[in-house]
C-alpha positions, -999 to 999 in steps of 0.1 A, spaced: -580 327 -436 -585 362 -422 -622 356 -422 -618 330 -396 -608 357 -371 -642 374 -377 -659 345 -360 -647 358 -327 -669 389 -332 -707 389 -329 -728 389 -361 -739 426 -359 -702 437 -357 -693 415 -386 -721 430 -407 -711 466 -399 -673 464 -397 -662 430 -410 -652 441 -445 -634 472 -431 -614 449 -407 -605 426 -435 -593 455 -456 -571 468 -428 -555 434 -423 -549 431 -461 -533 465 -461 -512 460 -430 -500 425 -440 -501 423 -478 -496 389 -494 -503 371 -461 -534 350 -455 -528 350 -418 -515 379 -396 -487 374 -371 -495 355 -339 -495 386 -317 -521 402 -340 -542 370 -339 -542 370 -301 -551 407 -301 -580 403 -326 -593 372 -308 -592 391 -274 -610 421 -289 -636 398 -304 -643 381 -271 -646 415 -254 -670 427 -280 -692 396 -276 -691 401 -238 -702 438 -241 -730 427 -264 -742 402 -238 -741 428 -210 -759 454 -231 -787 429 -237 -812 437 -209 -838 410 -219 -827 390 -188 -811 398 -154 -774 391 -151 -778 365 -124 -802 344 -145 -777 345 -174 -750 335 -149 -770 305 -137 -776 295 -173 -738 296 -180 -733 276 -148 -756 249 -160 -739 247 -194 -705 244 -177 -717 217 -153 -733 197 -182 -701 199 -202 -681 189 -171 -703 158 -166 -700 148 -202 -662 150 -205 -654 115 -192 -679 98 -215 -671 113 -248 -655 81 -261 -684 61 -247 -712 81 -264 -693 81 -297 -689 43 -297 -725 38 -287 -738 62 -314 -718 45 -342 -723 9 -329 -685 5 -323 -673 -22 -300 -643 -5 -282 -628 -39 -272 -598 -34 -249 -599 4 -256 -628 9 -232 -626 38 -208 -610 19 -179 -640 -2 -171 -652 -36 -184 -639 -46 -217 -670 -64 -230 -707 -63 -226 -709 -26 -232 -739 -27 -256 -765 -52 -265 -746 -58 -298 -712 -62 -280 -720 -88 -253 -693 -107 -234 -692 -132 -206 -693 -121 -170 -704 -85 -178 -739 -70 -175 -750 -53 -207 -767 -20 -207 -792 -3 -231 -778 33 -229 -745 49 -220 -745 72 -190 -730 100 -210 -762 105 -230 -778 122 -199 -753 151 -197 -753 154 -235 -791 158 -235 -787 184 -207 -761 203 -227 -782 204 -260 -814 214 -242 -796 242 -223 -779 255 -254 -813 259 -269 -827 276 -238 -850 247 -228 -843 239 -192 -875 219 -188 -860 193 -211 -827 193 -193 -842 189 -159 -854 153 -163 -820 143 -177 -803 159 -147 -826 142 -123 -819 109 -141 -782 115 -135 -788 117 -98 -808 85 -99 -782 67 -119 -754 78 -96 -773 69 -65 -782 34 -78 -750 25 -97 -748 -9 -79 -783 -20 -90 -792 0 -120 -793 -22 -151 -804 5 -176 -769 20 -176 -750 -10 -162 -720 -2 -140 -695 9 -167 -689 46 -168 -702 51 -132 -681 30 -109 -647 36 -125 -624 66 -128 -639 97 -142 -630 133 -149 -597 147 -135 -588 181 -150 -577 205 -123 -585 182 -94 -596 148 -81 -617 123 -101 -654 131 -105 -675 100 -112 -713 95 -116 -713 85 -80 -704 121 -70 -739 134 -66 -727 170 -59 -720 176 -96 -753 161 -108 -772 177 -79 -758 211 -87 -767 207 -123 -802 196 -114 -807 226 -91 -795 250 -117 -819 235 -143 -848 237 -118 -840 274 -111 -839 281 -149 -872 262 -155 -890 282 -128 -876 316 -136 -894 323 -169 -873 301 -192 -886 320 -222 -861 348 -213 -831 325 -216 -805 330 -242 -807 305 -271 -774 295 -287 -769 281 -322 -764 244 -328 -730 254 -341 -718 254 -305 -721 216 -306 -694 214 -333 -665 214 -307 -684 187 -287 -687 164 -318 -650 171 -326 -641 161 -290 -661 129 -293 -644 121 -326 -609 126 -311 -617 106 -279 -637 78 -297 -619 77 -330 -584 77 -315 -593 57 -284 -580 84 -260 -594 74 -226 -602 100 -199 -573 89 -177 -546 91 -203 -520 119 -199 -529 134 -233 -565 137 -223 -557 153 -190 -532 177 -205 -558 188 -230 -584 193 -203 -559 213 -182 -552 236 -212 -589 240 -219 -598 248 -183 -570 274 -180 -580 290 -213 -616 292 -200 -605 308 -168 -584 334 -187 -614 341 -210 -636 346 -179 -611 371 -165 -609 390 -199 -646 394 -202 -651 404 -166 -623 429 -167 -638 444 -200 -674 446 -188 -673 448 -150 -701 423 -149 -704 396 -123 -723 369 -143 -691 351 -153 -682 348 -116 -711 324 -110 -699 295 -133 -663 299 -121 -675 297 -85 -695 265 -92 -666 250 -111 -642 257 -81 -668 243 -56 -673 211 -75 -636 204 -78 -627 215 -43 -653 191 -27 -640 163 -49 -605 170 -36 -617 170 0 -635 137 -4 -606 121 -23 -574 138 -11 -553 111 -27 -570 113 -60 -551 143 -74 -539 141 -109 -501 140 -105 -492 164 -134 -490 194 -110 -483 198 -73 -513 198 -50 -509 234 -39 -507 246 -75 -540 228 -83 -558 244 -53 -545 279 -62 -557 274 -98 -591 266 -85 -595 292 -58 -575 322 -71 -598 330 -100 -627 339 -77 -611 370 -60 -593 379 -92 -626 381 -111 -643 400 -83 -615 425 -82 -615 429 -120 -652 436 -120 -649 461 -92 -621 480 -108 -639 481 -141 -670 495 -124 -649 521 -106 -633 533 -138 -668 535 -154 -680 558 -126 -649 580 -130 -655 583 -167 
């Protein structure tokens, strides 16, 4: 089990020092397949910091281009979240029946028709999924048409028969703020803009990630679709809240370790998307936390990350 901890470190580090690290763990904790929780957290944090330093040391692309790439990935994942159940059911030809994601209960697919409901050929969630896969592989010219289609689908949700009205007119993503649905063109517009910038700025220089990064996405689809956990359920919202807080903490850890500003760009985009949704729908807060706490969780990371980067750069100059 100790080998699972090595996954937090980049491949060159595992090749050079992986066996040495495993030997140290076996010597420090004989007879245990898993170190104490405090040691697990320390190793995971060191692995994340090592990966971040490797990213910063790679000068094949400017930091701002890498930051925009990260932003596009975050926005694509954010747009996909409400439709995990939907895409899973569509891909496996499952009729969700009354477990649909708070929209119409029948007529979701051509093979699941019902009275009084328009059928659709494709689920809306396929668009952000295509964006996410293309961006992971460093191909923004493939993500750009899907992002543009998201804008079109959101702007024509009353008349578009390709995607129908399910998944676009109802409740969407909550997380740390107000609902974000397909009709919120700020999210899809920001994603489309980021993809356009990446496509213009020499896309061959973009970082290409392994398809293994899609494993958590497939797992999330299985949990949402297989267990029929809808995006407005308390369990879904608590999971999103924990995931977002963990991501913000990780952004702070890597920024404090490297003094690089690239991770500030996706955090700023994340805060902007949620804040505008709150302004537009002030009564749409998820009620799990007080409104002021939600706003602080959205806005506070920006100066915290900027200060952390500045302090790290100052220490580097003194050294």
